C-alpha positions as a Markdown table, in Angstrom:
| # | Residue | x | y | z |
|---|---|---|---|---|
| 1 | Met | 0.0 | 0.0 | 0.0 |
| 2 | Asp | 2.9 | 2.4 | 0.8 |
| 3 | Ser | 4.3 | 1.7 | -2.6 |
| 4 | Lys | 1.0 | 2.4 | -4.2 |
| 5 | Arg | 0.6 | 5.7 | -2.4 |
| 6 | Ser | 4.1 | 6.6 | -3.4 |
| 7 | Arg | 3.3 | 6.0 | -7.1 |
| 8 | Leu | 0.0 | 7.9 | -6.9 |
| 9 | Ser | 2.0 | 10.9 | -5.6 |
| 10 | Leu | 3.6 | 11.0 | -9.0 |
| 11 | Ala | 0.3 | 11.7 | -10.7 |
| 12 | Val | -0.3 | 15.3 | -11.8 |
| 13 | Ser | -3.5 | 16.8 | -10.4 |
| 14 | Glu | -6.3 | 17.8 | -12.6 |
| 15 | Gln | -6.1 | 21.4 | -11.4 |
| 16 | Ser | -2.4 | 21.6 | -12.3 |
| 17 | Ile | -3.1 | 20.2 | -15.8 |
| 18 | Leu | -6.0 | 22.7 | -16.4 |
| 19 | Glu | -3.9 | 25.6 | -15.2 |
| 20 | Ala | -1.0 | 24.7 | -17.4 |
| 21 | Cys | -3.0 | 24.0 | -20.5 |
| 22 | Gly | -5.4 | 26.9 | -20.2 |
| 23 | Glu | -8.7 | 26.9 | -22.1 |
| 24 | Thr | -8.9 | 23.7 | -24.0 |
| 25 | Pro | -12.2 | 23.0 | -25.7 |
| 26 | Leu | -13.4 | 19.4 | -25.6 |
| 27 | Pro | -15.2 | 17.9 | -28.6 |
| 28 | Glu | -18.7 | 16.4 | -28.4 |
| 29 | Met | -18.6 | 12.6 | -28.8 |
| 30 | Gly | -21.0 | 10.2 | -30.5 |
| 31 | Leu | -21.1 | 6.4 | -30.7 |
| 32 | Ile | -20.2 | 4.6 | -34.0 |
| 33 | Glu | -20.1 | 0.9 | -35.0 |
| 34 | Gln | -17.9 | -0.9 | -37.5 |
| 35 | Thr | -20.1 | -3.2 | -39.6 |
| 36 | Trp | -18.3 | -6.4 | -40.3 |
| 37 | Glu | -19.4 | -9.5 | -42.1 |
| 38 | Thr | -18.2 | -12.5 | -40.1 |
| 39 | Asp | -18.7 | -16.3 | -40.1 |
| 40 | Ser | -17.8 | -17.6 | -36.7 |
| 41 | Ile | -18.1 | -21.1 | -35.4 |
| 42 | Pro | -21.2 | -21.6 | -33.1 |
| 43 | Pro | -20.0 | -21.9 | -29.4 |
| 44 | Asp | -21.6 | -25.3 | -29.0 |
| 45 | Ala | -19.6 | -26.6 | -32.0 |
| 46 | Ile | -16.2 | -25.3 | -30.8 |
| 47 | Ala | -15.1 | -28.5 | -29.0 |
| 48 | Asp | -16.1 | -30.7 | -31.9 |
| 49 | His | -14.1 | -28.6 | -34.3 |
| 50 | Ala | -11.1 | -28.9 | -32.0 |
| 51 | Ser | -11.5 | -32.6 | -31.8 |
| 52 | Gln | -11.6 | -32.9 | -35.6 |
| 53 | Ala | -8.5 | -30.7 | -35.9 |
| 54 | Phe | -6.6 | -33.0 | -33.5 |
| 55 | Ser | -7.8 | -36.1 | -35.4 |
| 56 | Ser | -6.4 | -34.7 | -38.7 |
| 57 | Leu | -2.9 | -34.8 | -37.3 |
| 58 | Pro | -0.5 | -37.7 | -38.1 |
| 59 | Leu | -0.8 | -39.7 | -34.9 |
| 60 | Glu | 0.2 | -43.1 | -36.1 |
| 61 | Asp | 3.6 | -43.0 | -34.3 |
| 62 | Val | 2.1 | -42.1 | -30.9 |
| 63 | Pro | 2.1 | -45.3 | -28.9 |
| 64 | Pro | -1.1 | -46.6 | -27.1 |
| 65 | Gly | -1.2 | -44.9 | -23.7 |
| 66 | Gly | 1.4 | -42.3 | -24.9 |
| 67 | Glu | 1.6 | -38.9 | -23.3 |
| 68 | Val | 0.5 | -36.0 | -25.4 |
| 69 | Ala | 1.8 | -32.6 | -24.3 |
| 70 | Leu | -0.6 | -29.8 | -25.2 |
| 71 | Gly | 1.0 | -26.3 | -25.2 |
| 72 | Val | -1.3 | -23.5 | -24.1 |
| 73 | Gly | -0.3 | -19.9 | -23.9 |
| 74 | Ser | -1.3 | -16.7 | -22.0 |
| 75 | Arg | -3.2 | -14.9 | -24.7 |
| 76 | Gly | -6.9 | -14.0 | -24.3 |
| 77 | Ile | -8.1 | -16.4 | -27.0 |
| 78 | Gly | -11.9 | -16.8 | -27.3 |
| 79 | Asn | -13.3 | -20.2 | -26.4 |
| 80 | Leu | -9.8 | -21.3 | -25.3 |
| 81 | Ser | -11.0 | -23.7 | -22.6 |
| 82 | Ser | -13.5 | -25.3 | -25.0 |
| 83 | Ile | -10.9 | -25.7 | -27.7 |
| 84 | Val | -8.4 | -27.3 | -25.3 |
| 85 | Ala | -11.1 | -29.5 | -23.8 |
| 86 | Gly | -12.1 | -30.8 | -27.3 |
| 87 | Val | -8.5 | -31.7 | -28.0 |
| 88 | Val | -8.2 | -33.4 | -24.6 |
| 89 | Ala | -11.4 | -35.4 | -25.1 |
| 90 | Glu | -10.3 | -36.7 | -28.5 |
| 91 | Ser | -6.8 | -37.5 | -27.3 |
| 92 | Lys | -8.3 | -39.6 | -24.5 |
| 93 | Asp | -10.8 | -41.3 | -26.9 |
| 94 | Arg | -7.8 | -42.5 | -28.9 |
| 95 | Gly | -6.2 | -44.0 | -25.8 |
| 96 | Tyr | -3.6 | -41.4 | -25.1 |
| 97 | Glu | -2.7 | -39.6 | -21.8 |
| 98 | Pro | -2.9 | -35.8 | -22.5 |
| 99 | Phe | -1.6 | -33.1 | -20.3 |
| 100 | Val | -1.3 | -29.3 | -20.7 |
| 101 | Phe | 1.9 | -27.4 | -20.1 |
| 102 | Pro | 2.1 | -23.6 | -20.1 |
| 103 | Ala | 3.8 | -22.4 | -23.3 |
| 104 | Met | 4.1 | -18.7 | -22.4 |
| 105 | Gly | 7.8 | -17.9 | -22.1 |
| 106 | Ser | 8.3 | -15.6 | -19.1 |
| 107 | His | 4.7 | -14.6 | -18.5 |
| 108 | Gly | 3.1 | -15.1 | -15.1 |
| 109 | Gly | 6.2 | -13.6 | -13.4 |
| 110 | Ala | 8.3 | -16.4 | -14.8 |
| 111 | Thr | 7.1 | -18.8 | -12.1 |
| 112 | Ala | 5.4 | -22.1 | -12.3 |
| 113 | Glu | 2.5 | -21.0 | -10.0 |
| 114 | Gly | 2.1 | -17.7 | -11.8 |
| 115 | Gln | 1.8 | -19.5 | -15.2 |
| 116 | Arg | -0.8 | -21.9 | -13.7 |
| 117 | Glu | -2.8 | -18.9 | -12.4 |
| 118 | Met | -2.7 | -17.3 | -15.8 |
| 119 | Leu | -4.1 | -20.4 | -17.4 |
| 120 | Ala | -6.8 | -20.5 | -14.7 |
| 121 | Glu | -7.9 | -17.0 | -15.4 |
| 122 | Leu | -8.2 | -17.9 | -19.0 |
| 123 | Gly | -10.6 | -20.8 | -18.1 |
| 124 | Val | -8.0 | -23.5 | -18.5 |
| 125 | Thr | -8.2 | -25.5 | -15.3 |
| 126 | Glu | -7.9 | -29.2 | -14.8 |
| 127 | Asn | -11.6 | -29.5 | -14.0 |
| 128 | Glu | -12.6 | -27.5 | -17.1 |
| 129 | Ile | -10.4 | -29.3 | -19.7 |
| 130 | Gly | -10.4 | -32.8 | -18.2 |
| 131 | Cys | -6.6 | -33.4 | -17.8 |
| 132 | Glu | -3.6 | -32.6 | -15.7 |
| 133 | Ile | -1.7 | -29.3 | -16.0 |
| 134 | Arg | 2.1 | -29.7 | -15.5 |
| 135 | Ser | 3.6 | -26.3 | -14.8 |
| 136 | Asn | 7.2 | -25.7 | -14.1 |
| 137 | Met | 10.0 | -23.6 | -15.5 |
| 138 | Glu | 12.5 | -26.4 | -16.2 |
| 139 | Val | 13.8 | -26.7 | -19.7 |
| 140 | Thr | 15.9 | -29.2 | -21.7 |
| 141 | Gln | 18.4 | -28.2 | -24.2 |
| 142 | Val | 17.5 | -29.8 | -27.5 |
| 143 | Gly | 20.5 | -28.6 | -29.5 |
| 144 | Arg | 21.9 | -25.5 | -31.2 |
| 145 | Thr | 21.2 | -23.8 | -34.5 |
| 146 | Ala | 23.5 | -24.7 | -37.4 |
| 147 | Glu | 25.2 | -21.4 | -38.3 |
| 148 | Arg | 25.0 | -19.3 | -35.2 |
| 149 | Gly | 25.1 | -22.0 | -32.5 |
| 150 | Val | 22.2 | -20.5 | -30.6 |
| 151 | Pro | 21.0 | -22.9 | -27.8 |
| 152 | Val | 17.6 | -24.4 | -28.5 |
| 153 | Val | 15.6 | -25.3 | -25.3 |
| 154 | Ala | 12.1 | -26.6 | -24.6 |
| 155 | Asp | 9.8 | -27.3 | -21.6 |
| 156 | Ala | 11.2 | -30.4 | -19.9 |
| 157 | Asn | 7.8 | -32.0 | -19.5 |
| 158 | Ala | 7.0 | -31.6 | -23.2 |
| 159 | Val | 10.4 | -33.0 | -24.3 |
| 160 | Ala | 9.7 | -36.1 | -22.2 |
| 161 | Ala | 6.3 | -36.7 | -23.8 |
| 162 | Asp | 5.5 | -39.0 | -26.7 |
| 163 | Ala | 3.9 | -36.2 | -28.7 |
| 164 | Ile | 3.8 | -32.4 | -28.6 |
| 165 | Val | 0.9 | -30.3 | -29.9 |
| 166 | Pro | 0.9 | -26.5 | -29.5 |
| 167 | Ile | -2.5 | -24.8 | -29.5 |
| 168 | Asn | -2.4 | -21.2 | -30.5 |
| 169 | Arg | -4.0 | -18.4 | -32.4 |
| 170 | Ile | -2.4 | -17.1 | -35.6 |
| 171 | Lys | -2.2 | -13.3 | -35.7 |
| 172 | Pro | 0.1 | -10.5 | -36.6 |
| 173 | His | 2.9 | -10.0 | -34.1 |
| 174 | Thr | 3.5 | -6.7 | -32.3 |
| 175 | Asp | 7.3 | -6.7 | -32.5 |
| 176 | Phe | 8.2 | -7.8 | -36.0 |
| 177 | Asp | 6.9 | -8.5 | -39.5 |
| 178 | Gly | 7.6 | -11.9 | -41.2 |
| 179 | Thr | 6.2 | -14.8 | -43.1 |
| 180 | Val | 5.2 | -16.3 | -39.7 |
| 181 | Glu | 4.6 | -14.1 | -36.7 |
| 182 | Ser | 2.5 | -14.9 | -33.7 |
| 183 | Gly | 1.2 | -18.4 | -33.8 |
| 184 | Leu | 2.3 | -22.1 | -33.6 |
| 185 | Ser | 6.0 | -21.6 | -34.6 |
| 186 | Lys | 6.5 | -18.7 | -32.1 |
| 187 | Met | 4.9 | -20.8 | -29.4 |
| 188 | Leu | 7.4 | -23.6 | -30.0 |
| 189 | Val | 10.4 | -21.3 | -30.1 |
| 190 | Ile | 9.6 | -18.8 | -27.3 |
| 191 | Gly | 6.5 | -20.0 | -25.4 |
| 192 | Met | 7.7 | -23.6 | -25.0 |
| 193 | Gly | 11.2 | -22.3 | -24.2 |
| 194 | Lys | 9.9 | -20.9 | -20.9 |
| 195 | Gln | 11.8 | -17.9 | -19.5 |
| 196 | Arg | 15.2 | -19.2 | -20.5 |
| 197 | Gly | 14.2 | -19.9 | -24.1 |
| 198 | Ala | 12.4 | -16.6 | -24.4 |
| 199 | Lys | 15.4 | -14.7 | -23.1 |
| 200 | Ile | 17.8 | -16.5 | -25.5 |
| 201 | Ala | 15.5 | -15.8 | -28.5 |
| 202 | His | 15.0 | -12.2 | -27.7 |
| 203 | Asp | 18.7 | -11.6 | -27.0 |
| 204 | Trp | 19.7 | -13.0 | -30.3 |
| 205 | Ala | 16.9 | -11.3 | -32.1 |
| 206 | Val | 18.5 | -7.9 | -31.5 |
| 207 | Asp | 21.0 | -8.7 | -34.3 |
| 208 | Trp | 19.2 | -11.7 | -35.8 |
| 209 | Ser | 15.6 | -10.7 | -36.4 |
| 210 | Leu | 12.8 | -12.9 | -35.0 |
| 211 | Arg | 11.5 | -13.0 | -38.6 |
| 212 | Asp | 14.5 | -15.1 | -39.5 |
| 213 | Met | 15.1 | -16.8 | -36.1 |
| 214 | Val | 11.6 | -18.2 | -35.6 |
| 215 | Pro | 11.5 | -20.3 | -38.8 |
| 216 | Glu | 15.0 | -21.7 | -38.4 |
| 217 | Ile | 14.5 | -22.7 | -34.7 |
| 218 | Thr | 11.1 | -24.1 | -35.6 |
| 219 | Asp | 12.7 | -26.4 | -38.2 |
| 220 | Arg | 15.2 | -27.6 | -35.6 |
| 221 | Leu | 12.5 | -28.3 | -33.0 |
| 222 | Leu | 10.3 | -30.1 | -35.5 |
| 223 | Ala | 13.3 | -32.3 | -36.5 |
| 224 | Asp | 14.4 | -33.1 | -32.9 |
| 225 | Leu | 11.1 | -33.3 | -30.9 |
| 226 | Pro | 8.0 | -35.4 | -31.3 |
| 227 | Val | 5.8 | -32.5 | -32.5 |
| 228 | Val | 2.9 | -34.3 | -34.3 |
| 229 | Gly | 1.4 | -31.0 | -35.4 |
| 230 | Gly | -0.4 | -28.0 | -34.0 |
| 231 | Ile | -3.9 | -26.7 | -33.6 |
| 232 | Ala | -4.2 | -23.3 | -35.3 |
| 233 | Ile | -6.9 | -20.8 | -34.4 |
| 234 | Leu | -8.2 | -17.8 | -36.3 |
| 235 | Glu | -10.4 | -15.1 | -34.8 |
| 236 | Asp | -12.5 | -12.6 | -36.7 |
| 237 | Gln | -13.0 | -8.9 | -36.1 |
| 238 | Arg | -15.3 | -9.6 | -33.2 |
| 239 | Asp | -12.6 | -11.8 | -31.6 |
| 240 | Glu | -14.9 | -14.8 | -32.2 |
| 241 | Thr | -13.5 | -18.2 | -33.4 |
| 242 | Thr | -13.7 | -18.5 | -37.1 |
| 243 | Leu | -11.3 | -21.4 | -37.8 |
| 244 | Ile | -9.8 | -24.3 | -35.9 |
| 245 | Glu | -7.4 | -26.3 | -38.0 |
| 246 | Gly | -4.9 | -29.1 | -37.4 |
| 247 | Ile | -1.6 | -28.5 | -39.2 |
| 248 | Pro | 0.9 | -31.4 | -39.6 |
| 249 | Pro | 4.6 | -30.7 | -38.9 |
| 250 | Glu | 5.7 | -30.8 | -42.5 |
| 251 | Glu | 3.2 | -28.0 | -43.3 |
| 252 | Phe | 3.9 | -25.8 | -40.2 |
| 253 | Leu | 5.6 | -22.9 | -41.8 |
| 254 | Asp | 3.9 | -22.8 | -45.1 |
| 255 | Arg | 0.4 | -23.2 | -43.8 |
| 256 | Glu | 1.0 | -20.8 | -41.0 |
| 257 | Ala | 2.2 | -18.2 | -43.4 |
| 258 | Glu | -1.1 | -18.6 | -45.4 |
| 259 | Leu | -3.2 | -18.3 | -42.3 |
| 260 | Leu | -1.3 | -15.2 | -41.2 |
| 261 | Glu | -2.3 | -13.4 | -44.4 |
| 262 | Thr | -6.0 | -14.2 | -43.6 |
| 263 | Ala | -5.4 | -13.0 | -40.0 |
| 264 | Tyr | -4.2 | -9.7 | -41.3 |
| 265 | Glu | -7.3 | -9.3 | -43.4 |
| 266 | Ile | -9.8 | -10.0 | -40.6 |
| 267 | Met | -8.1 | -8.5 | -37.6 |
| 268 | Pro | -10.0 | -5.5 | -36.0 |
| 269 | Lys | -8.5 | -2.2 | -36.8 |
| 270 | Val | -9.0 | 1.5 | -36.1 |
| 271 | Pro | -11.2 | 2.6 | -39.0 |
| 272 | Phe | -9.4 | 5.9 | -39.5 |
| 273 | Arg | -5.9 | 6.6 | -40.9 |
| 274 | Glu | -5.4 | 9.8 | -39.0 |
| 275 | Leu | -6.3 | 10.5 | -35.4 |
| 276 | Asp | -5.4 | 13.4 | -33.1 |
| 277 | Val | -6.1 | 11.5 | -29.9 |
| 278 | Leu | -6.9 | 7.8 | -29.1 |
| 279 | Val | -8.2 | 7.0 | -25.7 |
| 280 | Leu | -8.0 | 3.4 | -24.6 |
| 281 | Asp | -9.9 | 2.2 | -21.5 |
| 282 | Arg | -7.5 | -0.6 | -20.8 |
| 283 | Gln | -4.4 | -2.5 | -21.9 |
| 284 | Gly | -3.0 | -5.8 | -20.8 |
| 285 | Lys | -1.2 | -9.0 | -21.8 |
| 286 | Asp | -4.5 | -10.7 | -22.5 |
| 287 | Ile | -5.3 | -7.9 | -25.0 |
| 288 | Ser | -1.9 | -8.0 | -26.8 |
| 289 | Gly | 1.7 | -9.1 | -26.0 |
| 290 | Gln | 2.5 | -5.4 | -25.9 |
| 291 | Gly | -0.5 | -4.4 | -23.9 |
| 292 | Met | -1.9 | -2.5 | -26.8 |
| 293 | Asp | -1.6 | -4.0 | -30.3 |
| 294 | Thr | 1.1 | -2.2 | -32.2 |
| 295 | Asn | -0.6 | -3.0 | -35.5 |
| 296 | Val | -3.7 | -1.2 | -34.3 |
| 297 | Ile | -2.0 | 1.9 | -32.8 |
| 298 | Gly | 0.7 | 2.3 | -35.5 |
| 299 | Arg | 3.5 | 2.5 | -33.0 |
| 300 | Arg | 6.4 | 0.2 | -32.3 |
| 301 | Pro | 8.8 | 2.5 | -30.4 |
| 302 | Phe | 10.5 | -0.3 | -28.4 |
| 303 | Ala | 11.4 | -2.8 | -31.1 |
| 304 | Ile | 15.1 | -2.6 | -32.2 |
| 305 | Gln | 15.7 | -2.7 | -35.9 |
| 306 | Glu | 12.0 | -3.2 | -36.7 |
| 307 | Pro | 10.0 | -0.6 | -38.7 |
| 308 | Glu | 6.8 | 0.8 | -37.3 |
| 309 | Pro | 3.5 | 0.2 | -39.1 |
| 310 | Glu | 2.7 | 2.8 | -41.8 |
| 311 | Thr | -0.8 | 3.5 | -40.5 |
| 312 | Pro | -2.6 | 4.7 | -38.6 |
| 313 | Asn | -1.0 | 8.0 | -37.6 |
| 314 | Ile | -2.1 | 8.8 | -34.0 |
| 315 | Lys | -0.7 | 12.0 | -32.5 |
| 316 | Arg | -1.5 | 11.2 | -28.8 |
| 317 | Ile | -2.6 | 8.1 | -26.9 |
| 318 | Tyr | -4.1 | 8.2 | -23.4 |
| 319 | Thr | -4.6 | 4.9 | -21.6 |
| 320 | Arg | -6.8 | 4.5 | -18.5 |
| 321 | Arg | -6.4 | 1.1 | -16.8 |
| 322 | Leu | -4.7 | -2.3 | -16.8 |
| 323 | Thr | -6.8 | -5.5 | -17.2 |
| 324 | Glu | -7.2 | -7.8 | -14.2 |
| 325 | Val | -5.7 | -10.8 | -16.1 |
| 326 | Thr | -2.5 | -8.9 | -16.8 |
| 327 | His | -1.6 | -9.1 | -13.1 |
| 328 | Gly | 0.0 | -5.6 | -13.1 |
| 329 | Asn | 2.2 | -6.3 | -16.2 |
| 330 | Ala | 2.3 | -2.9 | -17.9 |
| 331 | Met | 4.3 | -4.1 | -20.9 |
| 332 | Gly | 3.7 | -1.6 | -23.7 |
| 333 | Ala | 2.6 | 1.3 | -21.5 |
| 334 | Gly | 5.5 | 3.2 | -23.0 |
| 335 | Ser | 3.6 | 3.4 | -26.3 |
| 336 | Ala | 1.1 | 5.8 | -24.6 |
| 337 | Asp | 1.7 | 9.6 | -24.1 |
| 338 | Phe | -0.4 | 9.9 | -20.9 |
| 339 | Ile | -1.8 | 7.4 | -18.5 |
| 340 | His | -4.4 | 7.6 | -15.7 |
| 341 | Gln | -3.3 | 7.4 | -12.1 |
| 342 | Asn | -5.3 | 4.2 | -11.8 |
| 343 | Leu | -3.1 | 2.5 | -14.3 |
| 344 | Leu | 0.0 | 3.7 | -12.5 |
| 345 | Ala | -1.3 | 2.3 | -9.2 |
| 346 | Glu | -2.0 | -1.1 | -10.8 |
| 347 | Val | 1.6 | -1.6 | -12.2 |
| 348 | Asp | 3.5 | -4.5 | -10.7 |
| 349 | Met | 7.0 | -3.4 | -11.7 |
| 350 | Pro | 8.9 | -6.7 | -11.0 |
| 351 | Thr | 6.5 | -8.6 | -13.2 |
| 352 | Thr | 6.6 | -5.9 | -15.9 |
| 353 | Leu | 10.4 | -5.6 | -15.8 |
| 354 | Ile | 11.0 | -9.4 | -16.0 |
| 355 | Asn | 8.9 | -9.5 | -19.1 |
| 356 | Ala | 10.7 | -6.6 | -20.6 |
| 357 | Leu | 14.1 | -8.0 | -19.8 |
| 358 | Thr | 13.2 | -11.3 | -21.3 |
| 359 | Ala | 11.9 | -9.7 | -24.4 |
| 360 | Ser | 14.6 | -7.1 | -24.7 |
| 361 | Thr | 11.9 | -4.4 | -25.0 |
| 362 | Thr | 12.7 | -2.2 | -22.0 |
| 363 | Arg | 11.5 | 0.9 | -23.8 |
| 364 | Gly | 8.0 | -0.5 | -23.8 |
| 365 | Val | 7.8 | -0.3 | -20.0 |
| 366 | Arg | 8.8 | 3.3 | -19.7 |
| 367 | Leu | 5.9 | 4.9 | -17.8 |
| 368 | Pro | 4.4 | 8.0 | -19.4 |
| 369 | Pro | 3.2 | 11.0 | -17.3 |
| 370 | Ala | 0.3 | 10.0 | -15.1 |
| 371 | Val | -2.7 | 12.3 | -14.6 |
| 372 | Glu | -5.3 | 12.4 | -11.8 |
| 373 | Thr | -8.5 | 12.2 | -14.0 |
| 374 | Asp | -9.8 | 11.5 | -17.5 |
| 375 | Arg | -10.5 | 15.2 | -17.9 |
| 376 | Ala | -6.9 | 15.9 | -17.2 |
| 377 | Gly | -5.7 | 13.2 | -19.6 |
| 378 | Leu | -7.9 | 14.4 | -22.4 |
| 379 | Val | -7.0 | 18.0 | -21.9 |
| 380 | Ala | -3.3 | 17.2 | -21.7 |
| 381 | Ala | -3.5 | 15.2 | -25.0 |
| 382 | Leu | -5.5 | 17.9 | -26.8 |
| 383 | Ser | -3.4 | 20.8 | -25.6 |
| 384 | Thr | -0.2 | 19.3 | -27.1 |
| 385 | Ile | -1.3 | 18.8 | -30.7 |
| 386 | Gly | -1.6 | 22.4 | -31.8 |
| 387 | Ile | -4.7 | 24.6 | -32.2 |
| 388 | Val | -7.8 | 22.5 | -31.3 |
| 389 | Asp | -11.2 | 23.1 | -33.0 |
| 390 | Pro | -13.8 | 20.9 | -31.3 |
| 391 | Ser | -15.7 | 20.6 | -34.6 |
| 392 | Thr | -12.7 | 19.2 | -36.6 |
| 393 | Val | -10.5 | 17.5 | -34.0 |
| 394 | Arg | -10.3 | 13.7 | -34.5 |
| 395 | Val | -10.7 | 11.9 | -31.1 |
| 396 | Leu | -11.6 | 8.2 | -30.7 |
| 397 | Arg | -12.2 | 6.2 | -27.5 |
| 398 | Ala | -12.1 | 2.4 | -27.6 |
| 399 | Ala | -12.3 | -0.3 | -24.9 |
| 400 | Asp | -8.9 | -1.6 | -26.0 |
| 401 | Thr | -7.1 | -2.6 | -29.2 |
| 402 | Met | -8.9 | -5.9 | -29.4 |
| 403 | His | -12.5 | -4.7 | -29.0 |
| 404 | Leu | -13.0 | -2.1 | -31.8 |
| 405 | Gln | -16.5 | -2.7 | -33.0 |
| 406 | Tyr | -18.0 | 0.1 | -30.9 |
| 407 | Leu | -16.2 | 3.4 | -30.6 |
| 408 | Tyr | -16.9 | 6.8 | -29.1 |
| 409 | Ala | -16.0 | 9.3 | -31.8 |
| 410 | Ser | -15.7 | 13.1 | -32.0 |
| 411 | Arg | -18.0 | 15.0 | -34.3 |
| 412 | Ala | -15.6 | 15.1 | -37.2 |
| 413 | Leu | -15.3 | 11.3 | -37.2 |
| 414 | Val | -19.1 | 10.9 | -36.8 |
| 415 | Glu | -19.6 | 13.0 | -39.9 |
| 416 | Glu | -17.1 | 11.0 | -41.8 |
| 417 | Ala | -18.8 | 7.8 | -40.6 |
| 418 | Arg | -22.1 | 8.8 | -42.2 |
| 419 | Asn | -20.6 | 8.6 | -45.6 |
| 420 | Arg | -19.0 | 5.2 | -45.2 |
| 421 | Asp | -20.5 | 1.7 | -45.8 |
| 422 | Asp | -18.3 | 0.1 | -43.2 |
| 423 | Leu | -19.4 | 2.4 | -40.4 |
| 424 | Arg | -22.8 | 3.2 | -38.7 |
| 425 | Val | -23.7 | 6.0 | -36.4 |
| 426 | Leu | -25.5 | 4.8 | -33.3 |
| 427 | Glu | -25.6 | 7.9 | -31.1 |
| 428 | Glu | -25.3 | 11.5 | -32.1 |
| 429 | Pro | -22.5 | 13.6 | -30.6 |
| 430 | Ser | -23.1 | 15.2 | -27.2 |
| 431 | Pro | -21.0 | 16.8 | -24.6 |
| 432 | Ile | -18.6 | 14.6 | -22.6 |
| 433 | His | -19.9 | 14.0 | -19.1 |
| 434 | Phe | -17.5 | 13.5 | -16.2 |
| 435 | Asp | -18.0 | 12.1 | -12.7 |
| 436 | Ser | -15.4 | 13.5 | -10.3 |
| 437 | Gly | -13.2 | 14.2 | -13.4 |
| 438 | Asp | -13.5 | 10.7 | -14.9 |
| 439 | Phe | -15.6 | 9.6 | -17.8 |
| 440 | Ala | -19.2 | 9.1 | -16.8 |
| 441 | Gln | -20.1 | 7.0 | -19.8 |
| 442 | Pro | -19.1 | 3.3 | -19.7 |
| 443 | Ser | -16.6 | 1.8 | -22.1 |
| 444 | Pro | -18.0 | 1.7 | -25.6 |
| 445 | His | -17.7 | -2.1 | -25.7 |
| 446 | Glu | -20.0 | -2.2 | -22.6 |
| 447 | Asn | -22.3 | 0.5 | -24.0 |
| 448 | Ser | -22.9 | -1.7 | -27.1 |
| 449 | Val | -25.1 | -4.0 | -25.1 |
| 450 | Phe | -27.5 | -1.2 | -24.4 |
| 451 | Asn | -27.5 | -0.1 | -28.1 |
| 452 | Glu | -28.0 | -3.6 | -29.4 |
| 453 | Ser | -31.1 | -4.0 | -27.2 |
| 454 | Gln | -32.4 | -0.8 | -28.5 |
| 455 | Arg | -32.0 | -1.8 | -32.1 |
| 456 | Asp | -33.6 | -5.2 | -31.7 |
């Protein structure tokens, strides 16, 4: 508590911000919706799709009663427990002994119990999935890469199993661009490598980009370990499961590259190329590996030798809170220009710094100036972008970089939305209301429930 009070003392008061910035007009804000055509898998069919995906893998070399190690990560993947449970059930039906191991690098504070807790908060518990979870940080060295001699390590429990099957979502990565990014291959290389493997990979990636490293080490792991394939997941713009596919090891890199192209096409994005201010209600590791998705905000200030995305161009970002599941991990907060004092109070610096040291992205955990209230944060952001005209300023407020269907938008953006087929105006602009200096309106993602009930 003393540490929390000490941090809160660093937050700048609303009065100080208002006095320093002078008269700063605030725009009126309306509510808009991105209209997407999606084709998600019905929730009651998720487990069956996962079972079929596992059945499609080449399992003929797995002995009767053999142990199947299922790698599960720390990302907030929709229907994750149902997907894992479907794979577990099919594995048992075939006479195998499945178990889950956390494949999440240094997440969870780089401790066995912390990683088990992260799985539990994602719904992956032994009761829910129907098998044992073996969580420890021990690794076995599998070998070294051919040219550079980089040590290749993997979870000791997985290495000792008769078969290994990573289960992960395919999506664009926040730190680099490549033929494969965030997905099955990266889970094998970094997630399955635990804290030691993740640290090795990120250290070498400073000079040898992850875009080149991940495919090479993946090939080595596929050659030396009993990886019988992976369960690939794609999610649509609404973060709903749209594909669950089993990929055999010989197709790992090629098929994952194809699915990555699809993932880029269907990922949720900010629907404007230019913004003056973006307000995010929350960030966290369950939202993105960097707290806020760099592909959404157009910023990658912490990645060494990696170019930033070309769009969108956002002048100022103000972030309000951390998610509960992130356990105080403020990785990526350095991408914001201002943060609310509540976010500052929620930071667990040891957890945050361990993640940053492992990933060699210490710039990402630099803490921006903290402000006492939302009014102060918005005024600070607006007062540093030049002359502000509330009728033309481009301000957007989103729940986070994953939930972008419903957005609060300033009048200029609402007017633009009226002329676009991919956007719909749900509420007309009105003055921003504050309660003790903080936004009185709920997050746009939460407000969407009300609006949907009104339209039905």
